[in-house]
gemmi code that builds the backbone of each chain (N, CA, C; Angstrom):
import gemmi

chains = {
    "A": [
        ("ASN", (24.970, 5.814, -1.279), (25.747, 6.205, -2.458), (25.847, 5.055, -3.444)),
        ("ALA", (25.645, 5.347, -4.746), (25.729, 4.312, -5.749), (27.166, 4.053, -6.156)),
        ("GLY", (28.092, 5.009, -5.961), (29.466, 4.838, -6.384), (29.611, 5.215, -7.852)),
        ("VAL", (30.046, 4.261, -8.667), (30.215, 4.466, -10.104), (29.170, 3.631, -10.832)),
        ("THR", (28.363, 4.308, -11.621), (27.279, 3.638, -12.345), (27.520, 3.772, -13.833)),
        ("GLN", (27.510, 2.669, -14.544), (27.694, 2.721, -15.982), (26.577, 1.972, -16.686)),
        ("THR", (26.179, 2.502, -17.820), (25.126, 1.897, -18.632), (25.494, 1.962, -20.105)),
        ("PRO", (25.037, 0.973, -20.916), (24.293, -0.206, -20.482), (25.221, -1.282, -19.931)),
        ("LYS", (24.683, -2.313, -19.339), (25.489, -3.424, -18.847), (25.831, -4.408, -19.963)),
        ("PHE", (24.952, -4.514, -20.922), (25.184, -5.408, -22.067), (24.725, -4.695, -23.336)),
        ("GLN", (25.451, -4.921, -24.427), (25.066, -4.340, -25.703), (25.654, -5.180, -26.819)),
        ("VAL", (24.825, -5.429, -27.833), (25.300, -6.100, -29.042), (25.138, -5.127, -30.199)),
        ("LEU", (26.212, -4.935, -30.951), (26.203, -4.014, -32.077), (26.606, -4.751, -33.342)),
        ("LYS", (26.219, -4.177, -34.449), (26.735, -4.661, -35.726), (27.909, -3.770, -36.134)),
        ("THR", (28.812, -4.328, -36.885), (29.954, -3.560, -37.379), (29.476, -2.283, -38.060)),
        ("GLY", (30.097, -1.161, -37.679), (29.754, 0.120, -38.275), (28.744, 0.936, -37.485)),
        ("GLN", (28.047, 0.292, -36.559), (27.095, 1.035, -35.741), (27.837, 1.879, -34.707)),
        ("SER", (27.158, 2.868, -34.185), (27.748, 3.710, -33.158), (26.983, 3.539, -31.850)),
        ("MET", (27.652, 3.843, -30.755), (26.984, 3.813, -29.457), (27.810, 4.587, -28.442)),
        ("THR", (27.151, 4.947, -27.360), (27.798, 5.671, -26.276), (27.593, 4.923, -24.975)),
        ("LEU", (28.700, 4.706, -24.263), (28.648, 4.152, -22.915), (28.633, 5.328, -21.942)),
        ("GLN", (27.697, 5.263, -21.009), (27.543, 6.343, -20.048), (28.135, 5.945, -18.704)),
        ("CYS", (28.710, 6.901, -18.018), (29.283, 6.652, -16.703), (29.025, 7.856, -15.810)),
        ("ALA", (28.614, 7.595, -14.578), (28.397, 8.663, -13.616), (28.896, 8.227, -12.248)),
        ("GLN", (29.491, 9.171, -11.517), (29.951, 8.872, -10.153), (29.395, 9.916, -9.193)),
        ("ASP", (29.108, 9.460, -7.971), (28.528, 10.353, -6.973), (29.451, 10.543, -5.784)),
        ("MET", (30.756, 10.377, -6.001), (31.734, 10.489, -4.918), (32.519, 11.799, -4.974)),
        ("ASN", (32.105, 12.697, -5.848), (32.756, 13.998, -5.998), (34.235, 13.870, -6.372)),
        ("HIS", (34.548, 12.829, -7.145), (35.937, 12.629, -7.575), (36.280, 13.532, -8.742)),
        ("ASN", (37.539, 13.947, -8.793), (37.983, 14.771, -9.910), (38.304, 13.942, -11.149)),
        ("SER", (38.909, 12.764, -10.948), (39.429, 11.991, -12.069), (38.499, 10.846, -12.445)),
        ("MET", (38.364, 10.631, -13.763), (37.551, 9.525, -14.264), (38.283, 8.859, -15.425)),
        ("TYR", (37.972, 7.577, -15.635), (38.733, 6.756, -16.578), (37.820, 5.794, -17.321)),
        ("TRP", (38.265, 5.396, -18.501), (37.671, 4.280, -19.209), (38.772, 3.263, -19.519)),
        ("TYR", (38.514, 2.008, -19.115), (39.397, 0.890, -19.408), (38.622, -0.157, -20.196)),
        ("ARG", (39.357, -0.946, -20.956), (38.773, -2.133, -21.546), (39.527, -3.357, -21.025)),
        ("GLN", (38.795, -4.451, -20.867), (39.385, -5.683, -20.354), (39.136, -6.810, -21.335)),
        ("ASP", (40.221, -7.388, -21.810), (40.165, -8.524, -22.717), (40.946, -9.677, -22.104)),
        ("PRO", (40.540, -10.913, -22.366), (41.229, -12.074, -21.776), (42.732, -12.032, -22.027)),
        ("GLY", (43.504, -12.169, -20.964), (44.960, -12.211, -21.086), (45.630, -10.873, -21.330)),
        ("MET", (44.822, -9.807, -21.409), (45.396, -8.490, -21.725), (45.301, -7.521, -20.556)),
        ("GLY", (44.687, -7.931, -19.492), (44.569, -7.046, -18.343), (43.598, -5.914, -18.597)),
        ("LEU", (43.808, -4.831, -17.897), (42.985, -3.626, -18.025), (43.794, -2.593, -18.794)),
        ("ARG", (43.298, -2.201, -19.936), (44.023, -1.231, -20.751), (43.274, 0.096, -20.757)),
        ("LEU", (44.012, 1.155, -20.517), (43.438, 2.484, -20.416), (43.108, 3.042, -21.791)),
        ("ILE", (41.870, 3.460, -21.974), (41.442, 4.021, -23.255), (41.603, 5.539, -23.232)),
        ("TYR", (40.920, 6.193, -22.324), (40.986, 7.623, -22.110), (40.813, 7.895, -20.628)),
        ("TYR", (41.277, 9.043, -20.209), (41.000, 9.471, -18.852), (40.806, 10.979, -18.810)),
        ("SER", (40.228, 11.411, -17.692), (39.974, 12.826, -17.475), (40.443, 13.149, -16.066)),
        ("ALA", (41.549, 13.865, -15.962), (42.115, 14.171, -14.645), (41.241, 15.148, -13.862)),
        ("SER", (40.515, 15.980, -14.581), (39.609, 16.922, -13.928), (38.570, 17.364, -14.942)),
        ("GLU", (37.528, 17.971, -14.443), (36.467, 18.457, -15.334), (37.069, 19.391, -16.369)),
        ("GLY", (36.719, 19.156, -17.632), (37.207, 20.021, -18.693), (38.448, 19.527, -19.395)),
        ("THR", (39.054, 18.436, -18.894), (40.255, 17.893, -19.528), (40.073, 16.420, -19.839)),
        ("THR", (40.642, 15.988, -20.976), (40.680, 14.569, -21.310), (42.030, 14.255, -21.947)),
        ("ASP", (42.488, 13.031, -21.737), (43.780, 12.611, -22.299), (43.674, 11.195, -22.820)),
        ("LYS", (44.460, 10.910, -23.855), (44.501, 9.564, -24.410), (45.263, 8.639, -23.475)),
        ("GLY", (44.806, 7.393, -23.462), (45.514, 6.367, -22.725), (46.309, 5.481, -23.660)),
        ("GLU", (46.330, 4.190, -23.350), (47.127, 3.238, -24.126), (46.496, 2.849, -25.463)),
        ("VAL", (45.170, 2.772, -25.479), (44.478, 2.272, -26.678), (43.313, 3.171, -27.069)),
        ("PRO", (43.555, 4.427, -27.471), (42.462, 5.365, -27.733), (41.827, 5.263, -29.126)),
        ("ASN", (42.477, 4.583, -30.059), (41.984, 4.587, -31.441), (40.601, 3.958, -31.545)),
        ("GLY", (39.699, 4.661, -32.242), (38.343, 4.165, -32.429), (37.358, 4.647, -31.375)),
        ("TYR", (37.855, 5.437, -30.422), (37.009, 5.909, -29.321), (37.085, 7.432, -29.196)),
        ("ASN", (36.018, 8.004, -28.663), (36.020, 9.389, -28.249), (35.379, 9.481, -26.876)),
        ("VAL", (35.715, 10.516, -26.137), (35.142, 10.691, -24.808), (34.648, 12.120, -24.636)),
        ("SER", (33.757, 12.242, -23.655), (33.267, 13.563, -23.263), (33.153, 13.596, -21.746)),
        ("ARG", (33.799, 14.592, -21.139), (33.603, 14.821, -19.703), (32.506, 15.866, -19.615)),
        ("LEU", (31.294, 15.421, -19.430), (30.115, 16.286, -19.519), (30.058, 17.264, -18.358)),
        ("ASN", (30.449, 16.805, -17.199), (30.504, 17.618, -15.981), (31.346, 16.820, -14.993)),
        ("LYS", (31.410, 17.239, -13.750), (32.271, 16.532, -12.817), (31.809, 15.095, -12.595)),
        ("ARG", (30.531, 14.848, -12.691), (29.967, 13.532, -12.389), (30.040, 12.551, -13.558)),
        ("GLU", (29.986, 13.050, -14.793), (29.732, 12.167, -15.925), (30.865, 12.159, -16.941)),
        ("PHE", (31.157, 10.949, -17.428), (32.238, 10.759, -18.397), (31.778, 9.678, -19.366)),
        ("SER", (31.539, 10.040, -20.625), (30.992, 9.084, -21.576), (32.056, 8.639, -22.582)),
        ("LEU", (31.857, 7.448, -23.098), (32.760, 6.857, -24.093), (31.950, 6.538, -25.340)),
        ("ARG", (32.394, 7.025, -26.485), (31.644, 6.827, -27.720), (32.455, 6.013, -28.717)),
        ("LEU", (31.767, 5.064, -29.330), (32.311, 4.318, -30.452), (31.582, 4.810, -31.695)),
        ("GLU", (32.281, 5.486, -32.576), (31.634, 6.085, -33.744), (31.275, 5.049, -34.794)),
        ("SER", (32.144, 4.087, -35.011), (31.918, 3.055, -36.020), (32.510, 1.760, -35.456)),
        ("ALA", (31.653, 0.997, -34.786), (32.134, -0.161, -34.040), (32.766, -1.220, -34.945)),
        ("ALA", (33.811, -1.846, -34.419), (34.521, -2.926, -35.128), (34.572, -4.156, -34.218)),
        ("PRO", (34.642, -5.352, -34.801), (34.711, -6.567, -33.969), (35.847, -6.530, -32.949)),
        ("SER", (36.944, -5.827, -33.270), (38.076, -5.734, -32.334), (37.718, -4.947, -31.069)),
        ("GLN", (36.585, -4.276, -31.080), (36.134, -3.523, -29.915), (35.216, -4.343, -29.017)),
        ("THR", (35.017, -5.592, -29.362), (34.321, -6.504, -28.460), (35.145, -6.656, -27.196)),
        ("SER", (34.540, -6.325, -26.048), (35.308, -6.276, -24.817), (34.366, -6.003, -23.643)),
        ("VAL", (34.947, -6.024, -22.452), (34.253, -5.528, -21.279), (34.856, -4.168, -20.950)),
        ("TYR", (34.022, -3.169, -20.830), (34.471, -1.808, -20.580), (34.159, -1.430, -19.132)),
        ("PHE", (35.175, -0.893, -18.477), (35.009, -0.437, -17.114), (35.255, 1.063, -17.045)),
        ("CYS", (34.332, 1.738, -16.396), (34.533, 3.128, -16.024), (35.031, 3.146, -14.588)),
        ("ALA", (35.847, 4.121, -14.248), (36.358, 4.231, -12.888), (36.534, 5.697, -12.532)),
        ("SER", (36.548, 5.967, -11.231), (36.832, 7.318, -10.767), (37.792, 7.250, -9.588)),
        ("SER", (38.477, 8.342, -9.331), (39.383, 8.382, -8.176), (39.461, 9.779, -7.599)),
        ("GLY", (39.705, 9.791, -6.285), (39.877, 11.060, -5.600), (41.292, 11.187, -5.081)),
        ("LEU", (41.619, 10.422, -4.046), (42.933, 10.501, -3.406), (43.875, 9.384, -3.824)),
        ("GLY", (43.496, 8.578, -4.798), (44.393, 7.528, -5.246), (43.677, 6.275, -5.667)),
        ("GLU", (42.817, 5.732, -4.801), (42.146, 4.476, -5.122), (41.175, 4.655, -6.281)),
        ("LEU", (41.220, 3.720, -7.218), (40.243, 3.697, -8.300), (39.010, 2.932, -7.843)),
        ("PHE", (37.843, 3.511, -8.095), (36.576, 2.834, -7.846), (35.966, 2.531, -9.216)),
        ("PHE", (35.717, 1.248, -9.439), (35.226, 0.813, -10.738), (33.706, 0.663, -10.744)),
        ("GLY", (33.131, 0.871, -11.929), (31.753, 0.486, -12.142), (31.672, -1.018, -12.350)),
        ("GLU", (30.453, -1.517, -12.573), (30.248, -2.953, -12.708), (30.678, -3.503, -14.058)),
        ("GLY", (30.926, -2.641, -15.004), (31.364, -3.079, -16.325), (30.230, -3.126, -17.337)),
        ("SER", (30.594, -2.947, -18.592), (29.651, -3.039, -19.707), (30.226, -4.014, -20.717)),
        ("ARG", (29.458, -5.074, -20.970), (29.930, -6.090, -21.917), (29.407, -5.749, -23.302)),
        ("LEU", (30.326, -5.452, -24.208), (29.972, -5.041, -25.574), (30.423, -6.102, -26.558)),
        ("THR", (29.503, -6.520, -27.417), (29.826, -7.468, -28.479), (29.545, -6.806, -29.816)),
        ("VAL", (30.538, -6.836, -30.700), (30.376, -6.269, -32.038), (30.440, -7.407, -33.046)),
        ("LEU", (29.346, -7.575, -33.766), (29.253, -8.685, -34.724), (29.701, -8.267, -36.113)),
    ],
    "B": [
        ("GLY", (55.750, 5.751, -22.730), (54.916, 5.747, -21.548), (55.249, 4.591, -20.630)),
        ("GLU", (54.507, 4.510, -19.553), (54.737, 3.456, -18.570), (54.370, 2.091, -19.126)),
        ("ASN", (55.156, 1.079, -18.744), (54.877, -0.309, -19.108), (55.025, -1.160, -17.855)),
        ("VAL", (54.024, -1.964, -17.568), (54.043, -2.806, -16.371), (53.989, -4.273, -16.793)),
        ("GLU", (54.978, -5.026, -16.356), (55.034, -6.462, -16.636), (54.702, -7.227, -15.349)),
        ("GLN", (53.900, -8.269, -15.465), (53.440, -9.007, -14.286), (53.659, -10.497, -14.497)),
        ("HIS", (54.172, -11.158, -13.457), (54.444, -12.598, -13.514), (54.161, -13.255, -12.169)),
        ("PRO", (53.687, -14.500, -12.164), (53.330, -15.301, -13.338), (51.926, -14.953, -13.815)),
        ("SER", (51.521, -15.497, -14.935), (50.166, -15.240, -15.417), (49.158, -16.138, -14.706)),
        ("THR", (49.600, -17.327, -14.276), (48.751, -18.203, -13.471), (49.580, -18.758, -12.322)),
        ("LEU", (48.894, -18.993, -11.202), (49.570, -19.488, -10.004), (48.599, -20.381, -9.246)),
        ("SER", (49.026, -21.601, -8.996), (48.192, -22.541, -8.245), (48.910, -22.925, -6.962)),
        ("VAL", (48.213, -22.815, -5.840), (48.801, -23.147, -4.543), (47.798, -23.957, -3.736)),
        ("GLN", (48.324, -24.630, -2.725), (47.474, -25.342, -1.774), (47.080, -24.384, -0.655)),
        ("GLU", (45.901, -24.598, -0.137), (45.429, -23.785, 0.983), (46.468, -23.790, 2.097)),
        ("GLY", (46.763, -22.609, 2.615), (47.752, -22.482, 3.676), (49.131, -22.096, 3.181)),
        ("ASP", (49.397, -22.317, 1.896), (50.684, -21.929, 1.331), (50.728, -20.419, 1.119)),
        ("SER", (51.916, -19.926, 0.805), (52.067, -18.515, 0.443), (52.067, -18.358, -1.074)),
        ("ALA", (51.681, -17.188, -1.523), (51.680, -16.869, -2.950), (52.402, -15.538, -3.150)),
        ("VAL", (53.208, -15.478, -4.198), (53.946, -14.254, -4.512), (53.740, -13.912, -5.986)),
        ("ILE", (53.377, -12.675, -6.232), (53.192, -12.162, -7.590), (54.132, -10.976, -7.756)),
        ("LYS", (54.833, -10.945, -8.897), (55.852, -9.920, -9.091), (55.531, -9.030, -10.288)),
        ("CYS", (55.868, -7.765, -10.150), (55.664, -6.805, -11.241), (56.899, -5.931, -11.393)),
        ("THR", (57.165, -5.551, -12.636), (58.203, -4.572, -12.916), (57.578, -3.416, -13.675)),
        ("TYR", (58.155, -2.236, -13.513), (57.655, -1.069, -14.223), (58.821, -0.390, -14.929)),
        ("SER", (58.499, 0.444, -15.901), (59.567, 1.006, -16.739), (59.895, 2.457, -16.419)),
        ("ASP", (58.912, 3.211, -15.942), (59.120, 4.645, -15.756), (59.572, 4.946, -14.328)),
        ("SER", (60.785, 5.433, -14.195), (61.322, 5.716, -12.864), (60.565, 6.833, -12.153)),
        ("ALA", (59.723, 7.565, -12.883), (58.925, 8.626, -12.268), (57.675, 8.090, -11.577)),
        ("SER", (57.350, 6.823, -11.775), (56.162, 6.248, -11.122), (56.315, 6.317, -9.616)),
        ("ASN", (55.225, 6.666, -8.949), (55.321, 6.856, -7.501), (54.168, 6.246, -6.718)),
        ("TYR", (53.309, 5.513, -7.406), (52.150, 4.916, -6.737), (51.898, 3.542, -7.331)),
        ("PHE", (51.775, 2.517, -6.455), (51.729, 1.123, -6.920), (50.623, 0.375, -6.166)),
        ("PRO", (49.440, 0.303, -6.754), (48.336, -0.421, -6.109), (48.203, -1.843, -6.652)),
        ("TRP", (47.513, -2.664, -5.880), (47.153, -4.015, -6.296), (45.636, -4.145, -6.212)),
        ("TYR", (45.059, -4.736, -7.273), (43.620, -4.933, -7.334), (43.297, -6.417, -7.449)),
        ("LYS", (42.189, -6.783, -6.851), (41.689, -8.162, -6.911), (40.377, -8.159, -7.660)),
        ("GLN", (40.239, -9.084, -8.599), (38.998, -9.179, -9.342), (38.470, -10.605, -9.282)),
        ("GLU", (37.365, -10.780, -8.611), (36.707, -12.072, -8.577), (35.898, -12.259, -9.849)),
        ("LEU", (35.604, -13.508, -10.158), (34.951, -13.843, -11.422), (33.644, -13.078, -11.589)),
        ("GLY", (33.540, -12.331, -12.673), (32.321, -11.605, -12.979), (32.126, -10.327, -12.189)),
        ("LYS", (33.126, -9.964, -11.401), (32.997, -8.759, -10.566), (33.936, -7.649, -11.063)),
        ("ARG", (33.820, -6.512, -10.434), (34.701, -5.407, -10.767), (36.002, -5.518, -9.977)),
        ("PRO", (37.103, -4.952, -10.465), (38.351, -4.937, -9.678), (38.185, -4.073, -8.433)),
        ("GLN", (38.823, -4.522, -7.342), (38.785, -3.756, -6.105), (40.171, -3.679, -5.499)),
        ("LEU", (40.493, -2.524, -4.967), (41.805, -2.304, -4.361), (41.971, -3.163, -3.115)),
        ("ILE", (43.122, -3.842, -3.010), (43.393, -4.610, -1.799), (44.541, -4.019, -0.989)),
        ("ILE", (45.486, -3.398, -1.631), (46.602, -2.769, -0.946), (47.343, -1.881, -1.930)),
        ("ASP", (47.974, -0.840, -1.428), (48.777, 0.012, -2.296), (50.012, 0.489, -1.540)),
        ("ILE", (50.989, 0.965, -2.277), (52.223, 1.453, -1.678), (52.715, 2.639, -2.489)),
        ("ARG", (53.281, 3.581, -1.798), (53.839, 4.752, -2.468), (55.352, 4.667, -2.438)),
        ("SER", (55.996, 5.464, -3.271), (57.430, 5.279, -3.524), (58.317, 5.632, -2.340)),
        ("ASN", (57.765, 6.270, -1.324), (58.588, 6.614, -0.174), (58.564, 5.525, 0.906)),
        ("VAL", (57.942, 4.388, 0.591), (57.821, 3.276, 1.535), (58.335, 2.006, 0.872)),
        ("GLY", (59.043, 1.155, 1.646), (59.587, -0.060, 1.073), (58.705, -1.274, 1.236)),
        ("GLU", (57.843, -1.264, 2.266), (56.989, -2.409, 2.527), (55.742, -1.948, 3.260)),
        ("LYS", (54.646, -2.654, 2.986), (53.392, -2.350, 3.674), (52.646, -3.648, 3.884)),
        ("LYS", (52.062, -3.807, 5.072), (51.334, -5.037, 5.378), (49.910, -4.730, 5.793)),
        ("ASP", (49.023, -5.665, 5.482), (47.648, -5.583, 5.929), (47.174, -7.004, 6.153)),
        ("GLN", (47.250, -7.448, 7.366), (46.863, -8.802, 7.760), (47.664, -9.825, 6.959)),
        ("ARG", (47.021, -10.597, 6.093), (47.731, -11.659, 5.370), (48.394, -11.201, 4.071)),
        ("ILE", (48.201, -9.970, 3.708), (48.808, -9.495, 2.468), (49.864, -8.434, 2.758)),
        ("ALA", (50.875, -8.404, 1.903), (51.953, -7.426, 2.032), (52.451, -7.076, 0.638)),
        ("VAL", (52.944, -5.886, 0.518), (53.542, -5.452, -0.737), (54.930, -4.902, -0.437)),
        ("THR", (55.895, -5.244, -1.288), (57.247, -4.723, -1.166), (57.598, -3.971, -2.441)),
        ("LEU", (58.421, -2.958, -2.298), (58.809, -2.112, -3.420), (60.320, -1.942, -3.427)),
        ("ASN", (60.929, -2.165, -4.581), (62.354, -1.914, -4.783), (62.469, -0.891, -5.903)),
        ("LYS", (62.644, 0.379, -5.517), (62.667, 1.447, -6.513), (63.898, 1.361, -7.411)),
        ("THR", (65.000, 0.920, -6.859), (66.225, 0.842, -7.649), (66.060, -0.149, -8.794)),
        ("ALA", (65.482, -1.298, -8.482), (65.270, -2.331, -9.495), (63.968, -2.132, -10.252)),
        ("LYS", (63.145, -1.209, -9.827), (61.841, -0.932, -10.425), (60.972, -2.171, -10.447)),
        ("HIS", (60.859, -2.802, -9.283), (59.907, -3.891, -9.187), (59.223, -3.896, -7.833)),
        ("PHE", (58.037, -4.453, -7.802), (57.243, -4.561, -6.581), (56.501, -5.883, -6.596)),
        ("SER", (56.205, -6.380, -5.420), (55.640, -7.718, -5.293), (54.488, -7.743, -4.299)),
        ("LEU", (53.565, -8.659, -4.551), (52.449, -8.919, -3.632), (52.685, -10.273, -2.982)),
        ("HIS", (52.569, -10.301, -1.662), (52.757, -11.534, -0.910), (51.464, -11.832, -0.166)),
        ("ILE", (50.934, -13.025, -0.376), (49.752, -13.463, 0.370), (50.162, -14.680, 1.189)),
        ("THR", (50.003, -14.605, 2.492), (50.343, -15.734, 3.363), (49.073, -16.470, 3.772)),
        ("GLU", (49.259, -17.716, 4.164), (48.156, -18.556, 4.652), (46.953, -18.463, 3.708)),
        ("THR", (47.183, -18.760, 2.458), (46.137, -18.591, 1.448), (44.897, -19.419, 1.771)),
        ("GLN", (43.758, -18.872, 1.358), (42.461, -19.512, 1.568), (41.729, -19.598, 0.228)),
        ("PRO", (40.786, -20.522, 0.094), (40.068, -20.645, -1.185), (39.464, -19.325, -1.674)),
        ("GLU", (39.036, -18.477, -0.745), (38.448, -17.197, -1.155), (39.476, -16.205, -1.696)),
        ("ASP", (40.754, -16.553, -1.614), (41.779, -15.725, -2.254), (41.852, -15.992, -3.758)),
        ("SER", (41.188, -17.030, -4.215), (41.186, -17.350, -5.651), (40.533, -16.203, -6.425)),
        ("ALA", (41.278, -15.644, -7.376), (40.816, -14.479, -8.132), (41.925, -14.096, -9.112)),
        ("VAL", (41.660, -13.046, -9.867), (42.697, -12.452, -10.709), (43.235, -11.223, -9.987)),
        ("TYR", (44.549, -11.125, -9.916), (45.201, -10.010, -9.248), (45.945, -9.170, -10.277)),
        ("PHE", (45.767, -7.865, -10.162), (46.425, -6.929, -11.069), (47.308, -5.982, -10.281)),
        ("CYS", (48.521, -5.771, -10.769), (49.355, -4.699, -10.242), (49.203, -3.498, -11.176)),
        ("ALA", (49.580, -2.343, -10.700), (49.468, -1.133, -11.506), (50.513, -0.121, -11.050)),
        ("ALA", (50.781, 0.834, -11.920), (51.732, 1.894, -11.588), (51.233, 3.199, -12.185)),
        ("SER", (51.582, 4.277, -11.520), (51.157, 5.592, -11.982), (52.353, 6.519, -12.059)),
        ("THR", (52.397, 7.291, -13.142), (53.499, 8.222, -13.319), (53.149, 9.635, -12.892)),
        ("LYS", (51.901, 9.835, -12.536), (51.499, 11.187, -12.167), (50.987, 11.179, -10.738)),
        ("GLU", (50.111, 12.073, -10.445), (49.540, 12.085, -9.120), (48.845, 10.764, -8.855)),
        ("ALA", (48.831, 10.342, -7.624), (48.242, 9.060, -7.267), (46.838, 8.938, -7.832)),
        ("GLY", (46.609, 7.836, -8.552), (45.295, 7.577, -9.096), (45.095, 8.097, -10.500)),
        ("THR", (46.027, 8.865, -11.019), (45.874, 9.373, -12.380), (46.619, 8.482, -13.343)),
        ("ALA", (45.951, 8.119, -14.432), (46.580, 7.362, -15.506), (47.263, 6.103, -14.991)),
        ("LEU", (46.563, 5.305, -14.196), (47.097, 4.027, -13.752), (47.245, 3.088, -14.934)),
        ("ILE", (48.420, 2.475, -15.041), (48.683, 1.474, -16.069), (48.786, 0.118, -15.371)),
        ("PHE", (48.028, -0.845, -15.861), (47.940, -2.143, -15.210), (48.802, -3.196, -15.889)),
        ("GLY", (49.240, -4.174, -15.088), (49.804, -5.389, -15.630), (48.700, -6.267, -16.198)),
        ("LYS", (49.088, -7.398, -16.809), (48.110, -8.233, -17.490), (47.369, -9.182, -16.562)),
        ("GLY", (47.754, -9.235, -15.314), (47.008, -10.010, -14.344), (47.592, -11.377, -14.058)),
        ("THR", (47.319, -11.858, -12.857), (47.708, -13.199, -12.427), (46.470, -13.905, -11.900)),
        ("THR", (46.169, -15.063, -12.465), (45.048, -15.849, -11.978), (45.556, -16.772, -10.882)),
        ("LEU", (45.116, -16.520, -9.654), (45.512, -17.317, -8.497), (44.422, -18.330, -8.174)),
        ("SER", (44.811, -19.577, -8.093), (43.878, -20.640, -7.704), (44.388, -21.277, -6.417)),
        ("VAL", (43.532, -21.281, -5.401), (43.882, -21.874, -4.117), (43.004, -23.097, -3.924)),
        ("SER", (43.620, -24.251, -3.843), (42.855, -25.491, -3.692), (42.921, -25.971, -2.254)),
        ("SER", (41.811, -26.519, -1.804), (41.726, -26.971, -0.397), (41.973, -28.469, -0.301)),
    ],
}
model = gemmi.Model(1)
for chain_id, residues in chains.items():
    chain = gemmi.Chain(chain_id)
    for i, (resn, *xyz) in enumerate(residues, 1):
        res = gemmi.Residue()
        res.name, res.seqid = resn, gemmi.SeqId(i, " ")
        for name, pos in zip(("N", "CA", "C"), xyz):
            atom = gemmi.Atom()
            atom.name, atom.element = name, gemmi.Element(name[0])
            atom.pos, atom.b_iso = gemmi.Position(*pos), 0.0
            res.add_atom(atom)
        chain.add_residue(res)
    model.add_chain(chain)
structure = gemmi.Structure()
structure.add_model(model)
structure.setup_entities()
């Protein structure tokens, strides 16, 4: 089992460009999440999906959109990237409580 | 919404000493409190968790205590080792376990030998 797989691992964007971070899990989990991690700020929840077909805003949703494509996949889209979105993004999934994280995607917006 | 405060932000101890990290939460409806460890350049991984119907839980050298009345919980690491050096995050959930976890800002633990 691969667990939680997210792509790409690294990306550099220019201000105003758009991109989509992809996430897939093979653990048959119902819930999936997107967090961003910035130095000294911990892990902040962007969006989550408690089950297929539902999505909810987290702590810092502005500038992002998500799609729960099916039970396995949960994507995060930046429509018009800003330097403030430079961060490490983690996708995660959970079944009975424990969050399983992907390896992270390091995004730099110039 | 839920707010989780974590202290201290950095903690340095000598090998063999104990380390304690404390967190407070704001929403009395929270019922699930996990702790995650993140080594440099790696993903966070669960090390221990506690639910609101339990006051303390131990797993070898680590333990977590929960005081629901005061809305705080703590991580205790005994006999620290250099490999315990990492960033530790506490978290709380207001819904079903694992849904909408809100994290503290993290504690960087350094264990020197």
